[in-house]
N, C-alpha and C positions, 0 to 999 in steps of 0.2 A: 407840347410835344408831339408828332406824329412819330409812328413806326417806322423802325429802318428797315428796307431792303433792297435787292439786291443789288440795285440799279448805286444805293448810295455808299455798299460796300467797293463797286467797282470805281466808280468813282473818289473812295480815299483811298484806294491799291493805287490808282493810276496819280493821284497829287501826293505818291511818295509818304501816305499816312499809315498804312499796314502792309505791308508787307504780302507777296503771294500768301505764303505758305502761316501768314496771320488771318486772314480772310476765310482763308478754306477752313482752320478752324472755329471762325466765330460761326459761319454759318453751320459746318459739320453741330457744333452743341445745339445750335437754333434746330437745326430738323429732326436733331434726336429728340427733339420736346415735343413737336409738331409734329412732325411726319415729313417722311423725305421728300416725295412729289409733290404733296399736297398745296405748299409752301412754296415752289419753285413758278417761276413766270414760262408762260407758255411759249416763251421764245429761249429755247435751253441750248441751244447755238448761237450765243453773242455773238454778234461779228459789226464793228462799225465803220465805215469809209468814209464819212467826214463828219463833223457837227457844226452844222450850218452853212449858211453859202458864204460868208464869210470866209468858211478855208477853200470854196470855190475861186474865190473873188481871188485869192493870195496866187491861191497854183496856177491862176491863169494868167495870173504878172510874173511869176517867174518863170513860164514857158515863154512870153515875150521876153523876159531878160537875154534869159539861156538864149533864144534865139537871135536876137540882137547883137550878145556877146559873141556866137558862132558865123554868124555874117561877118560881124565885123576883123574878126582876124580871116578869115576866107580871104577875104579879098586883102587883105598883109601878107595872104600866103605860106601860114602858120598852122598848119595843122594840128602837132603836137601840141605847140603852144594853146591851142585854142581848149584841147581837152585835157592838160595838165591846170591851166587856169582856172574849168568852168568844175571839174572834180574838187579841187581845192575849195571851189565857192562855194560848191552844197556843202561841204565840211562844214563849214561857215555859218553857213544859212540855218544849217540843221542843227549849228547849238542854240542859237536862238529859236528855233519854230519848234524842233525837237522837244531839248533837252530843257525849255525854259518854260513855253506856250502849251508843248504838250498836243499840239496839234496835227492831225491823222492824215489829212489827206494831202497838205503839204509836203509832211513828214514822208511820206512815197513819193511823193513827184522827186524829195532830195534823192532818196535812197537810190533811187531808180538810174536817175540820174547820175548819179558819183557812181554807179554798175557801170555805164554807156562810157561815160567819156573816160574811168580810167581802162576800159577796153578801145577806147579809142585811139588813148594816149601808145599802148602795148604795139596795138598792128601800126600805125603811125613809123614804131621804129622798127620794126621785125618784117615785114610788108607793107610800103606807103603804099603804093599801085595794087595789094589784095592779091598780083598774081601768086607771088612766091610764100602762100599764107598756105600751111598744109595741115596734117593734121596733128603732127607733131607739135606744132607752135596752138595749136587750141589744148594739147595738153598743160603747156607753158600759160597760156593764158588762161582756162579753167583753174589755174591753181591760185596763182595768183590777184583772181578773181575770189575765192574762195576765204584767203587770208586774208583780201582788206572787207570785205564783207562781213570776216568773223572780227571783225578788229571792230568793224561799224555797228555790229551787234552788240560786244561789248559795251564801248564806247553811249550808244544813244539810246539800249534796251529798246529798240523798237522789235516788234513782230515781223512785220514785211519785211524787212532786210532779208529775214531766215529766206525769201522768196528766194529774195534777188541770187543771194548763197546760195541756193537751189537749183537756181539757172544755169554756174558759173560749173555747179555740179554734173547738170548734163552733159553740156561742154566738152569736161574733163572725161568723165566713162566715156562718150560715145567718139572722143578724138583718142582716146587709147584702146580702143576696140579696135578700132580703121587702122591704127599703129601695128595690132598684133597681125587683124588678119592681113596686112600687107597691101593697104590701099592709104592712098595719098590725099583722097578729097575725106575731107568732115565728116560726112553722112554717103551712104548708101542710099543713094534716091529710089529704086525700082524694089517695091515691096517695103519698105523698111519696118514696119510694124508685123512684116510677116519669121516668124518663127522658124515655118514650115522650111521656108526659102532658103534658110539658111544667113539672114541679114542681120550685120553685127549689129547693126543699130536697135532691131530688136531687143536682141538678149543685153548690150548695153541701156535698152528701157528697162529689162527686168529689173536687172542689179541695180540701176535709179533709182527704180521703184517703189525697192525691196528698202533701201537704205533712208528714201526719203518716207515709209509708212514706219520705220522703228524710229525716227528722228521725230516725229509727229507724234506716239505714244509714248516716246518718255517727257516730251512734253505737259502733252494730254493727263498723264498719271502724275506730275507733278500738281496739279492745278484740275483735278476730276469735277468743282462746284464751279469754274469756268468762271472767274471772276477778275482771272489779269491778263501779266500780258502772256502763260509760260502757253495755258490755251491757245490765246492770238496766234502763238506761234506753230502754235500744233495745227492751227487753220489753216496756214499758209502752207506747210509743207504736205497737210493732205492734198492740199486742194494738186503740186505738186505732184502727188503719189498714186491718186485714183487716177489720171489718165494715161500716168506711166503703165500701171500695170493693167489696168484695167482695157483700155484702146490693144496693148501688143497681145492677150492672149485670148482675146475675143478675135481679133482678126487671125490672130495662127486658128483658131477653133473654127470660126469660117470660113478657111480655106480649103478644111478636107471636105473630098467631095461625097454629094451626094448627103440625104440624114442624120447620115453620124454629124457630120459636124456642127449641123442645126443645133444638134441635140445637146451635143456638149459645149456648147455655146449656152444653151438654156442650162445648164448645170455650171457655168462658170458664174453666171449672174445672178443665180439664185444664193450660189454661193456668197457673191459679192451684198447680193442684197442684203444677206443675213450677219457680213458682219459688217456693213454700214448701220443698223440695228444696234449688233454688240457695243461698237464705239460709239456712237452716237454720232455719227458724221456722216454726211448726207452728199459730200463730194462722191463717194464711190461711187453710190446710186444714182448721180444725176451721170456719172461717166459712161454708166450702161445706158442709156435712156435707148440710145438711134441705136444697138443691139438688136434691143427689144423691140423695138419697131420692124427692124429688119427678121426679125424671128416671126412674128405676126404676119408680114406679108409672104412669107413662105410659106406661113400654114394658111393663108386664107387665099394665096394668089395675086401676082402683079396685075388686078385689076381696078380701075378708078374707084369703084363700089369698098373692092378690098382695102382699098386707102383711106376711104371713108371710113373703115369701121375697125382700123388700124390707128388711127388718132384716138375714134374715142374710148376706145379699151385701154390706151396708154393715158388720155388723159383722167379715167375714170381712175385707175391703177396708181397714177403719180398724186391725183388730188386726194383721192381715201386711205393711201400711205402717209403722207402727209400733213392731212386731220387728223388722223388718229394713230401716229406715231410715239404719241408716249407710251400708249395702253398696248401697245403692243410691243414697244419693245419690254415693259415690265412681263409683259409675260414670258416673252421669249427669255427674259434674265434670270424670272425667278423657274424656270424647268432647266437651264442649266447648271454644272453641279459648282459647288465651290471651288474656288480655283485663288492660288496666293493672290494673281491680282486682280481679281473678280471684283474684290471690296475699291478699287484704285479708280475705278471709272466713273464717271457718271452715273449718280444717285439714282435710283428707282423707286417705284411704291408696290408692294406685294397685292399681285390682285387677288379680294376679297374673293 
């Protein structure tokens, strides 16, 4: 019998043989005997979008199925019935593809479809022509969607459903901000991410980003070895939190006139880089790549040669950081003082 590795343990968790807590304990014991980072796979932020071409094939079939269903009901002139039947069908199909077959890509497609069709049903009831859909309706739509996706997550334990839950959360918070500001439209389109312009959406983005980040850290800390659905759920919440926080703060600092704006943005991005390394989530650094490029263009000037220089330096930086992510993170984590939650972050090897 060959040696068991982390992929085997992840498969056992996915099959329901082990719980996340049991899997974490098994890995913790093994690493305590053999060294924390030395025996972990190089891919220390595991992510699976699909397993095999069969999942792509089935997902394509689902898209065609719901397209035909939608066109058929549209010809019959019943948008509400289309949305309700489609949402119900997404749930029923998820009972097979998600709970029984545990297929990733079809499950993602069905959860997206369930949320989208539920939204269509709500809009068909309250604002059939979208002319009367305002920010107040957006609050109710967001709350309804969050409740539905929470039930979806509890039923199917699908990490991606947290992403759809978060999308409804964005609608809820942005709509509430618009109502408080006395706006009838859902989003303020002029400088939507600029805090200095007084944009209600910018403040809503900050609030949402903080809440999504807290949620992501909650799930991450329940599965620091990243072997089960808790860390996968955290992954999707961080995917939402990163652009909400980084875009809003970086755009707001860049809006400051003169060199001060670029200097503030540089400080922000350095902090984002440090945070990404500490929590071992690359999504935050990915969200800031464009702003790093903007700072380099400011430093070297807006010429063709500076553009080439910017791309080369940015490429070297991202490639190097990605290549030596683990040893860099280990040095940073070792330098940080001990804190109550430090041991609940992904493990690292003490540098020799």
